[in-house]
C-alpha positions in Angstrom: -26.7 -3.6 18.8 -23.0 -3.4 19.6 -22.4 -4.8 23.1 -19.2 -2.9 23.5 -20.7 0.6 23.1 -22.9 1.5 26.0 -26.2 2.9 24.7 -28.1 5.2 27.0 -31.3 4.5 24.9 -34.0 2.4 26.4 -36.3 0.3 24.2 -39.1 2.8 24.7 -36.9 5.7 23.5 -35.8 3.7 20.5 -39.4 3.0 19.4 -40.5 6.5 20.1 -37.8 7.9 17.8 -38.4 5.2 15.2 -34.9 3.8 15.6 -34.5 0.1 14.8 -31.5 -2.2 15.1 -30.6 -5.1 12.9 -32.1 -7.5 15.5 -35.5 -5.8 15.1 -35.9 -6.5 11.3 -37.4 -9.7 10.1 -35.8 -11.8 7.4 -38.3 -10.6 4.8 -37.6 -6.9 5.7 -33.8 -7.5 5.4 -34.3 -9.0 2.0 -36.4 -6.0 0.9 -33.8 -3.5 2.2 -31.0 -5.4 0.4 -33.0 -5.2 -2.9 -33.5 -1.4 -2.4 -29.8 -0.9 -1.8 -29.0 -2.9 -5.0 -31.4 -0.8 -7.0 -29.8 2.4 -5.7 -26.4 1.2 -6.6 -27.5 0.2 -10.1 -29.1 3.7 -10.6 -25.8 5.4 -10.2 -24.1 5.0 -13.6 -20.5 4.2 -14.1 -18.0 7.0 -14.2 -17.8 8.3 -17.8 -14.2 8.9 -18.8 -13.4 11.2 -21.7 -11.5 9.5 -24.5 -8.9 12.2 -24.5 -6.6 12.1 -21.5 -6.2 15.6 -20.0 -2.9 16.7 -18.6 -3.0 18.2 -15.2 -3.0 22.0 -15.0 0.4 23.5 -14.7 1.2 27.2 -14.8 3.6 28.3 -17.4 6.6 30.3 -16.5 6.6 33.9 -17.3 9.9 34.9 -18.6 10.9 38.5 -18.1 10.9 40.5 -21.4 14.4 41.3 -22.6 15.6 44.7 -21.5 
């Protein structure tokens, strides 16, 4: 955990709420979490861009009809 930030949590509270810090994970668990993150990133496809570039919306001026 971050030593700068004072945590009011005790180790009993952390385990009761199911909160784990980076120090609590084993090397195998960290590898497994990294693989899951990489899978999630791969599942999200690249942004599909339209071939036609669209111009930004601009309101046209309304000219007053001739009197």
